[in-house]
C-alpha positions as CSV (number, residue, x, y, z in Angstrom):
1,M,2.9,4.4,-27.2
2,D,2.5,7.1,-24.5
3,D,-0.7,8.9,-25.3
4,Y,-3.0,7.2,-22.8
5,E,-5.5,9.6,-21.2
6,I,-5.0,10.1,-17.5
7,T,-8.4,10.9,-15.9
8,A,-10.6,10.0,-13.0
9,D,-13.6,9.8,-15.3
10,R,-15.0,6.2,-15.7
11,P,-14.1,4.6,-19.1
12,D,-16.7,3.4,-21.5
13,S,-16.4,-0.2,-20.6
14,P,-19.1,-2.9,-20.1
15,I,-17.9,-3.7,-16.5
16,R,-17.7,-1.3,-13.6
17,T,-15.9,-2.3,-10.5
18,T,-17.0,-0.7,-7.2
19,G,-13.8,-1.2,-5.2
20,T,-11.3,-3.8,-4.0
21,D,-13.1,-6.6,-2.2
22,H,-10.0,-8.7,-1.2
23,I,-6.6,-9.8,-2.4
24,T,-5.5,-13.4,-1.8
25,L,-1.9,-14.5,-1.6
26,I,-0.2,-17.9,-1.2
27,G,1.3,-17.8,2.3
28,S,3.5,-20.2,4.3
29,N,1.9,-21.5,7.5
30,A,-0.8,-20.1,9.8
31,E,1.4,-19.4,12.8
32,D,4.0,-17.2,11.0
33,T,1.4,-15.5,8.9
34,I,-0.8,-14.6,11.9
35,A,2.3,-13.5,13.8
36,Y,3.2,-11.0,11.2
37,Y,-0.1,-9.7,9.9
38,R,-2.0,-9.7,13.2
39,D,0.7,-9.3,15.8
40,V,3.1,-6.9,13.9
41,L,0.8,-5.0,11.5
42,G,-2.2,-5.1,13.8
43,M,-4.8,-6.6,11.4
44,P,-7.6,-8.5,13.1
45,L,-7.9,-12.1,12.0
46,V,-11.6,-12.1,11.1
47,L,-12.2,-15.5,9.4
48,K,-10.4,-18.8,9.3
49,Q,-11.7,-21.8,7.3
50,P,-10.6,-24.5,4.8
51,N,-9.6,-23.3,1.4
52,L,-12.8,-24.2,-0.5
53,D,-10.7,-25.0,-3.7
54,D,-8.2,-27.1,-1.8
55,P,-9.4,-28.3,1.7
56,T,-5.8,-29.5,2.6
57,S,-4.9,-25.8,3.1
58,T,-6.4,-23.1,5.3
59,H,-7.8,-19.7,4.3
60,L,-7.0,-16.8,6.6
61,F,-8.9,-13.5,6.4
62,F,-7.5,-10.3,7.8
63,D,-9.2,-6.8,8.1
64,T,-6.6,-4.3,6.8
65,G,-8.3,-1.5,8.7
66,D,-11.0,-0.1,6.5
67,G,-13.1,-3.2,6.0
68,R,-11.0,-4.2,3.0
69,I,-9.7,-7.8,3.4
70,I,-6.5,-9.5,2.6
71,T,-6.5,-13.3,2.7
72,F,-3.8,-16.1,2.6
73,F,-3.9,-19.7,1.7
74,V,-1.6,-21.4,4.2
75,S,-0.5,-24.9,5.2
76,D,1.4,-26.1,8.3
77,D,3.9,-28.0,6.1
78,R,5.1,-24.8,4.4
79,P,8.0,-23.0,6.2
80,S,8.4,-19.3,5.9
81,S,11.3,-17.9,3.9
82,A,12.4,-14.3,4.4
83,A,14.5,-14.3,1.2
84,P,13.4,-11.5,-1.2
85,L,11.1,-12.7,-3.9
86,R,12.1,-12.7,-7.5
87,H,9.9,-10.5,-9.7
88,Q,8.5,-11.8,-12.9
89,I,5.6,-11.0,-15.1
90,G,2.4,-11.7,-13.2
91,S,4.0,-11.7,-9.8
92,V,3.2,-9.3,-6.9
93,H,5.8,-6.5,-6.6
94,H,4.5,-5.2,-3.2
95,L,1.4,-4.6,-1.1
96,S,0.7,-1.1,0.3
97,F,-1.3,-0.5,3.5
98,S,-2.4,2.9,4.8
99,I,-1.3,4.1,8.2
100,D,-2.3,7.2,10.1
101,P,0.3,10.0,9.8
102,E,0.1,10.6,13.6
103,R,1.4,7.0,14.1
104,F,4.1,7.1,11.4
105,V,7.0,7.4,13.8
106,D,5.5,4.9,16.2
107,T,5.1,2.5,13.3
108,R,8.7,2.9,12.4
109,E,9.8,2.3,15.9
110,A,7.5,-0.8,16.2
111,L,9.2,-2.3,13.2
112,E,12.6,-1.8,14.7
113,E,11.4,-3.4,18.0
114,A,10.0,-6.4,16.2
115,G,13.3,-6.9,14.4
116,Y,12.1,-5.9,10.9
117,G,14.3,-3.8,8.7
118,Y,12.8,-1.0,6.6
119,N,13.6,1.8,4.2
120,E,11.9,5.2,4.5
121,F,11.1,7.4,1.5
122,D,9.3,10.7,0.8
123,R,7.6,9.8,-2.4
124,G,6.5,13.3,-3.2
125,I,2.7,12.9,-2.7
126,F,3.0,10.3,0.1
127,H,5.5,9.1,2.7
128,S,6.3,5.4,3.1
129,L,8.1,2.7,5.0
130,Y,9.1,-0.4,3.0
131,T,9.7,-3.6,4.9
132,R,9.3,-7.4,4.2
133,D,6.8,-9.9,5.6
134,N,7.7,-13.4,6.9
135,N,7.9,-14.7,3.3
136,G,10.0,-11.9,1.8
137,L,7.1,-10.0,0.2
138,T,7.7,-6.3,0.1
139,I,5.2,-4.4,2.3
140,E,4.7,-0.7,2.0
141,L,3.2,1.2,5.0
142,S,2.1,4.5,3.4
143,T,0.6,7.7,4.7
144,D,-0.7,10.7,2.7
145,K,1.1,14.0,3.1
146,F,-2.2,15.8,2.8
147,S,-5.7,14.7,3.9
148,V,-7.4,13.3,0.7
149,P,-11.1,12.2,0.8
150,D,-11.2,8.6,-0.2
151,E,-14.1,9.2,-2.6
152,R,-12.1,11.9,-4.4
153,R,-8.7,10.2,-4.4
154,G,-8.7,9.4,-8.2
155,E,-9.8,12.9,-9.1
156,V,-7.1,14.4,-6.9
157,L,-4.4,12.2,-8.4
158,A,-5.5,12.8,-12.0
159,T,-5.4,16.6,-11.4
160,A,-1.9,16.3,-9.9
161,Q,-0.8,14.3,-12.9
162,R,-2.0,17.1,-15.3
163,L,-0.2,19.7,-13.2
164,R,2.9,17.6,-13.2
165,E,2.8,17.3,-17.0
166,E,2.2,21.0,-17.4
167,D,5.4,22.0,-15.6
168,G,7.5,19.1,-17.0
169,S,8.3,17.4,-13.7
170,D,9.6,13.8,-13.8
171,F,7.2,12.7,-11.0
172,A,4.3,14.0,-8.9
173,E,5.6,16.2,-6.1
174,E,4.1,17.6,-3.0
175,R,3.4,20.9,-4.7
176,H,1.4,19.2,-7.4
177,L,-0.8,17.5,-4.9
178,E,-1.3,20.7,-2.9
179,A,-2.2,22.6,-6.0
180,A,-4.6,19.8,-7.1
181,L,-6.5,20.0,-3.8
182,E,-6.7,23.8,-4.1
183,E,-8.0,23.6,-7.6
184,L,-10.7,21.1,-6.7
185,G,-11.8,23.1,-3.7
186,I,-10.7,20.6,-1.1
187,E,-9.2,21.8,2.2
188,V,-5.4,21.7,2.2
189,E,-4.4,20.0,5.5
190,K,-0.7,19.0,5.5
191,Q,0.5,16.3,7.8
192,E,3.7,16.6,9.9
193,L,6.1,13.9,8.7
194,P,9.8,13.3,9.0
195,D,12.3,14.3,6.3
196,A,13.4,11.4,4.0
197,P,15.0,10.9,0.6
198,T,12.7,10.2,-2.4
199,G,14.6,7.1,-3.3
200,A,14.4,8.2,-7.0
201,G,17.9,8.6,-8.3
202,V,20.1,11.2,-6.7
203,D,18.3,13.3,-4.0
204,D,19.1,16.9,-3.3
């Protein structure tokens, strides 16, 4: 069944979320987790306390950069493992964090200097680096190709989706996002980013 309505309008549901408060993951140990998320990705460690559900482990809170929080349950007796995680229903495929377009190349170079491999892709409406954390979880570092106001992001994406469907494209491309911004009366401000493959099938 593929007739779901794509829209930024709120559905008629009894619950209305107001945003993402935090995401909590099962981490390895505090030292490795802090070394990656604070020292490599630059997220301040803003809170550290016992896991209230399991006081034998520790709860680490990191600010991802906009006040949104990611947290980890860690324990000193759990070693890190950089092996890629197996995906199954209910598992986390990847986490995506925003980076400034002006710092995209610097970020790529910093990953190299820190010894972390990455893949770089032009995803049509955004540009991303994919790497792995200390436990093999895929981390995406993404930047918008155009300036999109946070409060209108859903509206812009839903409009780009309609434009994509109207011209029969397989996925949302840069031109769809640009046209969506123009249609919605939002200033079109394109970011300067490197060329990269889409990662979707065979690239031109």
